[in-house]
LOMIDREN-967337 format. One line per field, with one value per residue (C-alpha): residue number from 1; residue in three letters; x, y, z. Coordinates in nm, 2 decimals, padded with zeros to 4 digits. Example, Ala and Ser with C-alpha at 12.3 -4.5 7.8 and 13.67 -1.06 7.14 Angstrom:
// residues 2
pos <- [1|2]
code <- [Ala|Ser]
X <- [01.23|01.37]
Y <- [-00.45|-00.11]
Z <- [00.78|00.71]
***
This chain:
// residues 383
pos <- [1|2|3|4|5|6|7|8|9|10|11|12|13|14|15|16|17|18|19|20|21|22|23|24|25|26|27|28|29|30|31|32|33|34|35|36|37|38|39|40|41|42|43|44|45|46|47|48|49|50|51|52|53|54|55|56|57|58|59|60|61|62|63|64|65|66|67|68|69|70|71|72|73|74|75|76|77|78|79|80|81|82|83|84|85|86|87|88|89|90|91|92|93|94|95|96|97|98|99|100|101|102|103|104|105|106|107|108|109|110|111|112|113|114|115|116|117|118|119|120|121|122|123|124|125|126|127|128|129|130|131|132|133|134|135|136|137|138|139|140|141|142|143|144|145|146|147|148|149|150|151|152|153|154|155|156|157|158|159|160|161|162|163|164|165|166|167|168|169|170|171|172|173|174|175|176|177|178|179|180|181|182|183|184|185|186|187|188|189|190|191|192|193|194|195|196|197|198|199|200|201|202|203|204|205|206|207|208|209|210|211|212|213|214|215|216|217|218|219|220|221|222|223|224|225|226|227|228|229|230|231|232|233|234|235|236|237|238|239|240|241|242|243|244|245|246|247|248|249|250|251|252|253|254|255|256|257|258|259|260|261|262|263|264|265|266|267|268|269|270|271|272|273|274|275|276|277|278|279|280|281|282|283|284|285|286|287|288|289|290|291|292|293|294|295|296|297|298|299|300|301|302|303|304|305|306|307|308|309|310|311|312|313|314|315|316|317|318|319|320|321|322|323|324|325|326|327|328|329|330|331|332|333|334|335|336|337|338|339|340|341|342|343|344|345|346|347|348|349|350|351|352|353|354|355|356|357|358|359|360|361|362|363|364|365|366|367|368|369|370|371|372|373|374|375|376|377|378|379|380|381|382|383]
code <- [Met|Lys|Leu|Arg|Leu|Gly|Met|Ile|Gly|Gly|Gly|His|Gly|Ser|Phe|Ile|Gly|Ala|Val|His|Arg|Met|Ala|Ala|Ser|Leu|Asp|Gly|Leu|Tyr|Glu|Leu|Val|Ala|Gly|Ala|Phe|Ser|Ser|Asn|Pro|Asp|Thr|Ser|Arg|Ser|Thr|Gly|Gln|His|Leu|Gly|Leu|Ala|Pro|Asp|Arg|Val|Tyr|Ala|Ser|Tyr|Gln|Glu|Leu|Val|Glu|Gln|Glu|Ala|Gln|Arg|Pro|Ala|Asn|Glu|Arg|Val|Gln|Val|Ile|Ser|Ile|Val|Thr|Pro|Asn|His|Leu|His|Phe|Ala|Pro|Ala|Lys|Leu|Ala|Leu|Glu|His|Gly|Phe|Ala|Val|Val|Leu|Asp|Lys|Pro|Ile|Thr|Phe|Ser|Leu|Ala|Glu|Ala|Gln|Glu|Leu|Ala|Ala|Val|Leu|Lys|Ala|Ser|Gly|Gln|Lys|Leu|Cys|Leu|Thr|His|Thr|Tyr|Thr|Gly|Tyr|Pro|Met|Leu|Lys|Glu|Ala|Arg|His|Leu|Leu|Ala|Thr|Gly|Ala|Leu|Gly|Arg|Val|Arg|Lys|Val|Tyr|Val|Glu|Tyr|Pro|Gln|Gly|Trp|Leu|Ser|Thr|Pro|Glu|Glu|Ser|Gly|Glu|Asn|Lys|Gln|Ala|Ala|Trp|Arg|Thr|Asp|Pro|Ala|Arg|Ser|Gly|Ile|Ala|Gly|Ala|Met|Gly|Asp|Ile|Gly|Thr|His|Ala|Phe|Asn|Leu|Leu|Glu|Tyr|Val|Ser|Gly|Leu|Arg|Val|Thr|Glu|Leu|Cys|Ala|Asp|Ile|Asn|Thr|Val|Val|Pro|Asn|Arg|Arg|Leu|Asp|Asp|Asp|Gly|Ala|Val|Leu|Leu|Lys|Leu|Ser|Asp|Glu|Ala|Ser|Gly|Val|Leu|Val|Ser|Thr|Gln|Val|Ala|Ala|Gly|Glu|Glu|Asn|Asn|Leu|Arg|Leu|Arg|Ile|Tyr|Gly|Glu|Lys|Gly|Gly|Leu|Asp|Trp|Gln|Gln|Ala|Asp|Ala|Asn|Thr|Leu|Leu|Val|Lys|Trp|Leu|Asp|Arg|Pro|Thr|Glu|Val|Arg|Arg|Thr|Gly|Ala|Ser|Tyr|Leu|Ser|Ala|Thr|Ala|Leu|His|Asn|Ser|Arg|Ile|Pro|Pro|Gly|His|Pro|Glu|Gly|Tyr|Leu|Glu|Ala|Phe|Ala|Asn|Leu|Tyr|Arg|Asn|Phe|Ala|Leu|Thr|Leu|Leu|Ala|Glu|Gln|Gly|Gly|Ser|Pro|Ala|Pro|Pro|Glu|Ala|Gln|Asp|Tyr|Pro|Gly|Ile|Glu|Glu|Gly|Leu|Arg|Gly|Met|Ala|Phe|Ile|Glu|Thr|Val|Ile|Ala|Ser|Gly|Gln|Ser|Glu|Lys|Lys|Trp|Thr|Lys|Phe|Thr|Leu]
X <- [10.90|10.74|10.37|10.23|10.09|09.83|09.75|09.43|09.51|09.85|09.90|10.13|10.12|09.99|10.18|10.05|10.06|10.44|10.47|10.29|10.51|10.82|10.69|10.59|10.93|11.16|11.19|11.16|10.83|10.62|10.65|10.41|10.28|09.96|09.77|09.47|09.65|09.39|09.03|09.19|09.31|09.59|09.73|09.70|09.88|10.16|10.21|10.23|10.48|10.69|10.69|10.79|10.48|10.37|10.11|09.85|09.87|09.79|09.42|09.17|08.95|08.96|08.67|08.88|09.19|09.00|08.79|09.07|09.33|09.09|09.07|09.45|09.61|09.67|10.05|10.02|09.74|09.80|09.76|09.73|09.55|09.66|09.40|09.54|09.25|09.06|08.82|08.50|08.67|08.78|08.47|08.37|08.73|08.79|08.46|08.52|08.87|08.77|08.47|08.71|08.96|09.23|09.38|09.36|09.58|09.37|09.47|09.28|09.02|08.88|08.57|08.36|08.11|08.06|07.78|08.02|08.28|08.02|07.93|08.29|08.35|08.07|08.23|08.57|08.44|08.25|08.55|08.79|09.06|09.27|09.28|09.56|09.47|09.77|09.77|10.13|10.23|10.16|10.46|10.72|10.94|10.94|10.56|10.56|10.80|10.57|10.28|10.48|10.56|10.21|10.08|10.32|10.22|10.56|10.39|10.09|09.73|09.70|09.55|09.60|09.66|09.75|09.78|09.82|09.87|09.93|09.98|10.00|09.96|09.60|09.65|09.55|09.27|09.51|09.20|09.11|09.45|09.62|09.68|09.50|09.56|09.39|09.10|08.99|09.07|08.85|08.57|08.28|08.18|08.53|08.65|08.34|08.19|08.52|08.82|09.11|08.95|08.91|09.24|09.48|09.24|09.18|09.55|09.57|09.28|09.41|09.75|09.60|09.40|09.68|09.95|09.74|09.53|09.24|08.91|08.74|08.39|08.27|08.39|08.33|08.44|08.50|08.52|08.61|08.65|08.91|08.97|08.68|08.46|08.62|08.36|08.49|08.67|09.03|09.07|08.95|09.01|08.84|08.81|08.80|08.67|08.85|08.81|08.96|08.87|09.13|09.09|09.26|09.28|09.31|09.40|09.40|09.46|09.57|09.59|09.88|10.10|10.46|10.39|10.47|10.37|10.49|10.25|10.30|10.18|10.21|10.07|10.09|10.03|10.06|10.43|10.55|10.49|10.59|10.66|10.71|10.70|10.75|11.01|11.25|11.08|11.38|11.35|11.11|11.13|11.02|10.96|10.95|10.79|11.09|11.40|11.56|11.40|11.51|11.59|11.52|11.64|11.54|11.75|11.90|11.93|11.74|11.41|11.12|11.10|10.82|11.02|11.33|11.12|11.02|11.37|11.62|11.95|12.18|12.11|12.21|12.09|11.76|11.45|11.15|10.82|10.89|11.03|10.72|10.50|10.71|10.66|10.28|10.35|10.61|10.40|10.10|10.32|10.47|10.12|10.00|10.31|10.29|09.92|10.01|10.27|10.00|10.13|10.04|10.27|10.45|10.27|10.51|10.41|10.04|10.07|09.92|09.59|09.29|08.91|08.86|09.07|08.89|08.55|08.66|08.81|08.49|08.29|08.53|08.47|08.09|08.10|08.33|08.14|07.81|07.96|08.09|07.73|07.57|07.49|07.55|07.87|07.94|07.85|07.87|08.11|07.91|08.00]
Y <- [13.27|13.00|12.96|12.61|12.46|12.20|12.04|11.89|11.67|11.62|11.26|11.01|11.07|11.43|11.68|12.00|11.89|11.84|12.17|12.34|12.18|12.28|12.64|12.67|12.55|12.76|13.07|12.90|13.07|12.77|12.43|12.15|11.99|11.83|11.69|11.50|11.40|11.17|11.05|10.71|10.70|10.45|10.69|10.99|10.79|10.68|11.02|11.18|10.91|10.98|11.35|11.29|11.41|11.30|11.02|11.20|11.50|11.29|11.27|11.04|11.33|11.71|11.74|11.55|11.77|12.11|12.01|11.84|12.10|12.37|12.20|12.21|12.49|12.81|12.77|12.42|12.41|12.49|12.85|12.81|12.54|12.47|12.29|12.12|11.89|11.87|12.15|11.98|11.96|12.32|12.48|12.26|12.23|12.60|12.70|12.47|12.59|12.96|12.91|12.75|13.04|12.92|13.12|12.94|12.89|12.75|12.61|12.76|12.77|12.88|12.66|12.43|12.71|13.08|13.03|12.85|13.12|13.39|13.19|13.15|13.52|13.58|13.32|13.48|13.82|13.69|13.50|13.79|13.55|13.58|13.37|13.32|13.18|13.02|13.18|13.09|13.30|13.63|13.54|13.59|13.89|14.00|14.00|14.22|14.45|14.45|14.54|14.82|14.97|14.97|15.11|15.40|15.48|15.42|15.27|15.50|15.38|15.01|14.93|14.56|14.24|13.90|13.61|13.24|12.92|12.62|12.27|11.95|11.68|11.61|11.56|11.20|11.05|11.03|11.01|10.66|10.52|10.54|10.92|11.04|11.40|11.37|11.17|11.43|11.73|11.60|11.49|11.74|11.59|11.68|11.97|12.16|12.29|12.37|12.17|12.36|12.70|12.61|12.45|12.69|12.95|13.09|13.14|13.32|13.54|13.61|13.71|13.94|14.13|14.13|14.27|14.52|14.65|14.63|14.43|14.22|14.36|14.15|13.84|13.62|13.26|12.97|12.67|12.32|11.96|11.82|11.47|11.23|11.13|11.38|11.53|11.88|12.14|12.10|12.40|12.75|13.11|13.42|13.78|14.03|14.38|14.54|14.85|15.17|15.08|14.82|14.48|14.15|13.79|13.48|13.13|12.83|12.48|12.14|11.97|12.17|11.86|11.92|12.22|12.21|12.51|12.82|13.07|13.40|13.76|14.06|14.40|14.70|15.07|15.40|15.42|15.06|14.71|14.42|14.06|13.78|13.41|13.13|12.95|13.25|13.37|13.57|13.81|14.08|14.25|14.62|14.73|15.10|15.28|15.52|15.34|15.00|14.72|14.69|14.35|14.35|14.06|13.92|14.04|14.34|14.65|14.87|14.69|14.81|14.75|14.50|14.29|14.29|14.19|13.89|13.79|13.59|13.56|13.77|13.81|13.53|13.25|13.14|13.17|12.97|12.81|12.70|13.04|13.20|12.97|13.03|13.41|13.37|13.17|13.41|13.72|13.56|13.46|13.81|13.96|13.71|13.77|14.14|14.12|13.91|14.18|14.45|14.63|14.62|14.43|14.64|14.68|14.44|14.16|14.23|14.14|13.80|13.67|13.64|13.62|13.89|13.71|13.38|13.54|13.69|13.35|13.16|13.44|13.39|13.02|13.06|13.34|13.19|12.86|13.04|13.25|12.93|12.80|13.12|13.24|13.60|13.77|13.93|13.81|14.05|13.96|14.00|13.94]
Z <- [11.93|11.71|11.65|11.72|11.40|11.35|11.01|10.86|10.55|10.39|10.48|10.30|09.92|09.94|09.72|09.86|10.23|10.21|10.03|10.32|10.57|10.39|10.35|10.71|10.84|10.61|10.83|11.18|11.27|11.31|11.48|11.37|11.69|11.59|11.29|11.15|10.83|10.67|10.70|10.75|11.11|11.03|10.76|11.00|11.27|11.04|10.90|11.25|11.35|11.03|11.12|11.48|11.65|12.00|11.95|12.16|11.92|11.61|11.56|11.37|11.24|11.20|11.45|11.70|11.64|11.68|11.98|12.18|12.10|12.22|12.56|12.61|12.81|12.62|12.63|12.47|12.22|11.85|11.76|11.37|11.18|10.82|10.60|10.29|10.19|09.86|09.78|09.93|10.26|10.30|10.45|10.74|10.90|10.85|11.00|11.30|11.36|11.35|11.58|11.83|11.83|11.58|11.30|10.97|10.67|10.39|10.05|09.75|09.63|09.96|09.95|09.73|09.64|09.66|09.91|10.14|10.10|10.20|10.51|10.60|10.56|10.82|11.05|11.02|11.11|11.41|11.53|11.53|11.39|11.08|10.77|10.50|10.16|09.99|09.65|09.62|09.32|09.50|09.71|09.44|09.50|09.13|09.13|09.43|09.24|08.95|09.18|09.33|08.98|08.88|09.21|09.20|08.85|08.69|08.38|08.37|08.35|08.28|07.93|07.87|08.08|07.96|08.20|08.10|08.29|08.07|08.20|08.01|08.27|08.20|07.83|07.88|08.11|08.41|08.64|08.51|08.66|08.99|08.99|09.31|09.23|08.89|09.04|09.28|09.07|08.78|09.01|09.05|09.39|09.53|09.30|09.25|08.93|08.76|08.66|08.51|08.58|08.94|08.98|08.80|08.64|08.99|09.03|08.71|08.80|09.15|09.01|08.75|09.01|09.27|09.05|08.84|09.12|08.89|08.93|08.67|08.60|08.30|08.12|07.82|07.85|07.61|07.84|07.69|07.79|07.55|07.68|07.62|07.92|08.15|08.38|08.42|08.20|08.12|07.89|07.86|07.74|07.89|07.76|08.05|08.10|08.40|08.61|08.49|08.12|08.08|07.92|07.94|07.83|08.06|07.94|08.15|08.02|08.15|07.80|07.66|07.60|07.70|07.92|08.29|08.51|08.32|08.46|08.28|08.34|08.10|08.18|07.95|08.07|07.88|07.93|07.91|08.01|08.25|08.16|08.42|08.39|08.64|08.44|08.51|08.83|08.95|08.65|08.57|08.23|08.23|07.87|07.81|07.51|07.47|07.60|07.63|07.83|08.18|08.35|08.72|08.94|09.27|09.57|09.40|09.61|09.37|09.43|09.64|10.01|09.96|09.70|09.92|10.23|10.04|09.93|10.15|09.97|09.75|09.37|09.15|09.39|09.26|09.48|09.36|09.42|09.79|09.89|09.74|09.93|10.24|10.21|10.26|10.58|10.70|10.65|10.82|11.12|11.14|11.14|11.42|11.63|11.61|11.71|12.01|12.10|12.09|11.78|11.41|11.17|10.91|10.58|10.40|10.65|10.60|10.24|10.21|10.04|10.26|10.26|10.00|09.76|09.85|09.78|09.44|09.35|09.40|09.23|08.93|08.92|08.92|08.67|08.43|08.41|08.38|08.10|07.93|07.93|07.82|07.47|07.59|07.49|07.82|08.18|08.47|08.75|09.06|09.43]
***
């Protein structure tokens, strides 16, 4: 059985919209049947035509999509709405979709501000619906293996965490040309109060908390805008105090010339450490204090049930970004389908980011920017 999917945003030229469509289609659990793909009705119409949708299911606005789909018979209307717009257009479509009884998949960060995220949390609770937030990297099988090792105490109490996300694509003023992605991501009216910290720093923050199981309690941020005349930060480093007396360092930059997207996470406990990086996403290094380093690989039979649940093919066949993204869509679908059948989904399927991760991500953005502007050494992380 497939879930009927609608999409808001993701028209011609959208990077993330195409990624969402590929991820949703990978496991055959969704069928894209409707969309409002652009605020320009002509672009929305041409995108829908390109995707093979029925003309009467391609809408000129998100309001039209939600309201008209809600009026269709229950066996025809969309069941899930995926929102893949820039940050300033997350809250209103998500709120409207939830209020009309649709489950929501929402690109991160969850909203434009923490206040919006808190209001959306209240709407979600009142609606009784479910929401999946696409923090892509939590879908990698070897990060789920890392999380399992830490949760079961294999490495002892966590002492130190390092997470870094270096990019180089904004090393020059790309936003002053034809690069639409750069234009909105560096525009405070569309992106919010943070640039690099909101765009990729939130991914690093989310990954740190997801894998370690710890929570940031205080932070000290150095936030920079390196490229002249850029309106938002493009570089930063953050010292972190974590629960259970651990500490950490987070680095997020989009001006590391020559870098691509090599997100890296290292976590050290009393007995050993873990080292994972996206450039070799199918490998997890487990470094022991008293014996040789282990190399764990995606798809191997010795992995945890959660890691294996999120793998599709035998070891040695690379699984990457699209498969990790698809794991979020699959787990969300399995949860919704199980609920429709009157039984809870297995724990492995319920493992996807949601409203709590969204709230903490927005709190991170606001706290890290406040810390960067403050003369105080430490700023409390509050939510």
